[in-house]
C-alpha positions as CSV (number, residue, x, y, z in Angstrom):
1,M,37.0,99.6,39.5
2,A,40.2,101.6,38.7
3,T,41.1,102.3,35.1
4,L,44.3,100.5,34.1
5,F,46.7,101.4,31.3
6,S,49.3,99.4,29.3
7,I,51.8,100.5,26.8
8,C,51.6,98.4,23.6
9,D,54.4,99.0,21.1
10,G,54.6,102.6,22.1
11,R,50.8,103.2,22.3
12,V,48.8,103.6,25.4
13,E,45.9,101.2,25.7
14,I,43.1,101.8,28.2
15,L,41.9,98.7,30.1
16,G,38.7,98.6,32.0
17,G,36.7,101.1,30.0
18,P,33.2,100.6,28.4
19,V,32.1,97.6,26.5
20,P,33.4,97.6,22.9
21,D,30.8,99.2,20.7
22,T,28.0,99.2,23.3
23,R,25.4,99.6,20.5
24,L,25.9,95.9,19.9
25,L,25.3,94.7,23.4
26,K,21.6,94.7,24.5
27,G,20.1,93.5,27.8
28,G,22.0,91.9,30.6
29,E,24.8,93.5,32.6
30,M,28.5,93.3,32.0
31,L,29.8,92.3,35.4
32,H,33.5,92.0,34.5
33,R,35.5,92.6,31.4
34,F,39.3,92.9,30.7
35,V,39.9,95.2,27.8
36,D,38.1,97.6,25.4
37,T,40.5,98.1,22.5
38,D,39.7,97.2,18.9
39,V,40.8,93.5,18.6
40,D,41.6,94.0,14.9
41,R,44.2,96.6,15.8
42,V,46.0,94.6,18.5
43,P,49.5,93.9,17.0
44,R,49.8,90.3,18.3
45,P,48.9,86.9,16.8
46,V,46.2,86.5,19.5
47,A,44.1,89.0,21.4
48,L,41.9,87.8,24.2
49,R,38.7,89.3,25.6
50,S,37.0,87.9,28.7
51,G,33.7,88.8,30.3
52,I,31.0,87.8,32.7
53,L,27.5,88.8,31.8
54,S,24.3,88.4,33.8
55,N,20.6,88.2,32.8
56,D,19.4,87.8,29.2
57,W,21.7,89.5,26.7
58,T,22.4,89.7,23.0
59,Y,25.3,90.9,21.0
60,D,24.1,92.1,17.6
61,R,25.3,90.9,14.2
62,H,28.9,92.1,13.6
63,Q,32.2,90.9,12.1
64,H,35.9,91.4,12.5
65,R,39.0,90.8,10.4
66,K,40.5,88.3,12.9
67,A,39.1,84.8,13.4
68,Q,37.5,84.1,16.8
69,L,37.4,81.2,19.2
70,L,34.4,81.6,21.5
71,Y,34.9,79.6,24.7
72,S,32.2,79.2,27.3
73,K,33.5,78.7,30.9
74,R,30.1,79.0,32.5
75,G,26.6,79.2,30.9
76,I,25.3,78.4,27.5
77,L,26.1,80.7,24.5
78,C,24.0,80.6,21.4
79,C,25.8,82.0,18.3
80,E,24.2,82.5,14.9
81,A,26.3,82.6,11.7
82,G,25.5,81.8,8.2
83,N,21.8,81.1,8.9
84,K,22.8,78.3,11.3
85,V,22.8,78.2,15.1
86,W,25.7,76.9,17.1
87,L,25.3,76.1,20.8
88,V,28.3,76.5,23.1
89,P,27.7,74.9,26.5
90,P,30.3,75.2,29.3
91,G,33.6,73.6,28.5
92,C,33.1,73.9,24.7
93,A,34.1,76.4,22.0
94,L,33.0,77.7,18.6
95,W,35.5,78.6,15.9
96,I,34.3,81.6,13.7
97,P,36.5,82.5,10.7
98,G,37.5,86.1,10.1
99,Q,35.1,88.4,8.2
100,L,32.1,86.1,9.0
101,A,29.1,88.1,10.3
102,H,27.7,86.6,13.5
103,S,25.6,87.4,16.6
104,A,25.5,85.8,20.0
105,R,23.2,85.7,23.0
106,G,22.9,84.0,26.3
107,A,20.6,83.5,29.3
108,G,21.5,83.7,32.9
109,L,25.0,84.1,34.1
110,V,27.6,83.6,31.3
111,E,31.4,83.7,31.6
112,C,33.3,83.4,28.4
113,H,36.7,83.9,26.8
114,C,37.1,85.1,23.2
115,L,40.4,84.6,21.4
116,Y,40.9,86.7,18.3
117,I,43.5,85.2,16.0
118,E,45.3,86.8,13.1
119,P,44.6,85.0,9.8
120,S,48.3,84.3,9.3
121,A,48.3,82.4,12.6
122,A,45.2,80.4,11.8
123,K,46.0,78.9,8.5
124,S,45.6,75.3,9.9
125,L,42.3,76.0,11.6
126,P,38.9,75.5,10.0
127,K,37.8,77.7,7.1
128,A,34.2,77.5,8.2
129,C,32.3,77.6,11.6
130,A,33.0,74.5,13.6
131,T,32.8,73.4,17.2
132,I,36.1,72.6,18.7
133,T,36.6,70.1,21.6
134,I,38.4,71.8,24.4
135,S,40.8,69.4,26.2
136,P,41.9,70.1,29.8
137,L,45.3,71.3,28.4
138,I,43.6,73.8,26.0
139,R,41.4,75.0,28.8
140,E,44.3,75.7,31.1
141,L,46.2,77.4,28.2
142,I,43.2,79.6,27.5
143,L,42.9,80.6,31.2
144,R,46.6,81.3,31.4
145,V,46.6,83.4,28.2
146,A,43.7,85.4,29.6
147,E,46.1,86.6,32.3
148,L,48.7,88.0,29.9
149,P,48.9,91.7,29.1
150,E,47.2,93.0,26.0
151,C,50.6,93.4,24.2
152,Y,52.6,90.5,25.7
153,P,56.3,90.5,24.9
154,L,57.2,88.8,21.6
155,G,59.9,86.2,21.4
156,G,59.6,85.3,25.1
157,R,57.8,82.9,27.4
158,E,54.4,84.6,26.9
159,D,54.8,84.3,23.1
160,R,55.7,80.6,23.3
161,L,52.6,80.0,25.5
162,V,50.4,81.6,22.9
163,M,52.1,79.5,20.1
164,T,51.5,76.3,22.2
165,L,47.8,77.2,22.5
166,L,47.5,77.7,18.7
167,D,49.3,74.3,18.1
168,E,46.9,72.5,20.4
169,L,43.9,74.1,18.8
170,C,45.1,73.0,15.3
171,D,45.1,69.4,16.6
172,A,41.8,69.5,18.5
173,P,38.8,67.4,17.2
174,I,36.2,69.5,15.4
175,S,32.6,69.0,14.4
176,D,30.3,70.8,12.0
177,L,27.1,69.7,13.6
178,N,24.7,72.7,13.8
179,L,21.1,73.6,13.9
180,P,19.7,75.1,10.7
181,M,18.0,78.4,11.7
182,P,14.8,79.5,10.0
183,R,14.0,83.1,9.1
184,E,10.2,83.0,9.3
185,A,9.0,84.7,12.5
186,R,7.0,81.8,13.9
187,L,9.7,79.3,13.2
188,R,12.3,81.6,14.8
189,R,10.1,81.6,18.0
190,L,9.8,77.8,17.8
191,A,13.6,77.5,17.5
192,E,14.3,79.8,20.4
193,M,11.8,78.0,22.6
194,L,13.4,74.6,21.7
195,I,16.9,75.9,22.4
196,A,15.8,77.4,25.7
197,D,14.2,74.1,26.9
198,P,15.4,71.2,24.8
199,S,13.9,68.7,27.3
200,A,10.3,70.0,26.7
201,K,7.9,67.2,25.8
202,T,5.4,69.6,24.2
203,S,3.6,67.9,21.3
204,F,3.8,69.3,17.7
205,A,0.1,70.1,17.9
206,N,0.6,72.2,21.0
207,W,3.6,73.9,19.5
208,A,1.5,74.8,16.4
209,S,-1.3,76.1,18.7
210,A,1.1,78.2,20.7
211,L,2.4,79.8,17.5
212,G,-1.1,80.5,16.3
213,T,-0.9,78.2,13.3
214,S,-1.9,74.7,12.1
215,E,0.2,71.6,12.2
216,R,0.0,71.4,8.4
217,T,1.2,75.0,7.9
218,L,4.0,74.6,10.5
219,S,5.2,71.4,8.8
220,R,5.2,73.1,5.3
221,L,7.1,76.0,6.6
222,L,9.8,73.8,8.3
223,I,10.4,71.9,5.0
224,Q,10.5,75.1,3.0
225,E,12.9,76.9,5.4
226,I,15.3,74.2,6.7
227,G,14.5,71.1,4.7
228,M,13.7,69.1,7.9
229,S,10.6,67.8,9.7
230,F,10.0,69.0,13.2
231,G,11.0,65.6,14.7
232,R,14.3,65.5,12.7
233,W,15.0,69.1,13.6
234,R,14.5,68.5,17.4
235,H,16.6,65.3,17.1
236,Q,19.4,67.3,15.5
237,L,19.3,69.7,18.5
238,H,19.4,66.8,21.0
239,V,22.4,65.2,19.1
240,I,24.4,68.5,19.2
241,L,23.8,69.0,22.9
242,A,24.5,65.3,23.7
243,L,27.8,65.2,21.8
244,Q,29.0,68.4,23.5
245,R,28.0,67.1,26.9
246,M,29.5,63.6,26.4
247,A,32.7,65.1,25.1
248,R,33.2,66.9,28.4
249,G,32.6,63.6,30.3
250,D,28.9,63.3,31.0
251,S,27.5,59.8,30.8
252,V,24.9,58.6,28.3
253,K,22.4,58.2,31.1
254,T,22.9,61.6,32.5
255,V,22.6,63.2,29.1
256,A,19.4,61.2,28.3
257,M,17.8,62.4,31.5
258,E,18.8,66.0,30.9
259,L,17.3,66.0,27.5
260,G,14.0,64.6,28.7
261,Y,14.2,61.0,27.6
262,E,12.6,58.3,29.8
263,N,15.6,56.1,29.8
264,A,19.1,55.7,28.1
265,S,17.8,53.2,25.6
266,S,15.3,55.5,24.0
267,F,18.0,58.2,23.7
268,V,20.5,55.8,22.2
269,N,17.9,54.7,19.6
270,M,17.3,58.3,18.6
271,F,21.0,59.0,18.3
272,R,21.5,55.9,16.2
273,K,18.7,56.8,13.8
274,T,20.1,60.3,13.4
275,L,23.8,59.6,13.0
276,G,23.8,55.9,12.2
277,K,25.8,54.8,15.3
278,P,25.3,54.7,19.0
279,P,26.8,57.7,20.9
280,V,29.7,55.9,22.6
281,R,30.8,54.4,19.3
282,Y,30.4,57.6,17.4
283,L,32.5,59.5,19.9
284,A,35.2,56.9,20.0
285,E,35.5,56.8,16.2
286,H,35.4,60.6,16.0
287,R,38.3,60.9,18.5
288,A,40.3,58.1,16.8
289,T,39.9,59.9,13.4
290,A,41.1,63.2,15.0
291,V,44.1,61.6,16.5
292,S,45.1,59.7,13.3
293,G,44.5,62.8,11.2
């Protein structure tokens, strides 16, 4: 791949160099990436990074001054921030406020776009981590902004395009559903296995055995670390994944099957017990609140 250059407010920027701070990226292979400059130094309201990674990879704990919107176009991203895990399936995005330390990892082929937004341009966006519903319009705006030069002209069409994207993000529905992440080593392994295969029907006894501990000890550790039973914790994971998939148009039946439920009714009952409403009603009310707000 040829090395590309762009002039940004009188400075020469190198495009197509090595991954930013390669010490942070472990495993996998960076198949395609757009830029390598420090996002906090880009003199624009929005800087965008795009990449395609293959195989299992992790991006170690780090932080930056600018806020970040992490959008998955293909593959599932797993981001940890503030002792909580946020899952980002295709078509969804995670909002990460500036200066918040976080890490990310993925399995298989992952294609993502990261928008880094100046604090002054993100005053109407969440002050804490949140998942943001990506509408078809926002998706197309992200893809279009990804094609702009690093230092796009200010005051012109490109600048208006970026401002439109920010306006749409401010009005997009948000959710704070997340999965509490334990620190204890055995519980971390359990969490990683559940996230990797949420449809697994492994019994609690078998999970305990696989982790080399007893059911009683595992139950006690879960309550101490995350304040939840195993069943409630797994239901929380299923609800998060279900809402994200239904928000992008998947049917209740399809989601139920993907999460390992025997039928849609059993999935709906779980959802109602967890959030107090069936999934279709919950989504409808959530969208109505977002529109009216």
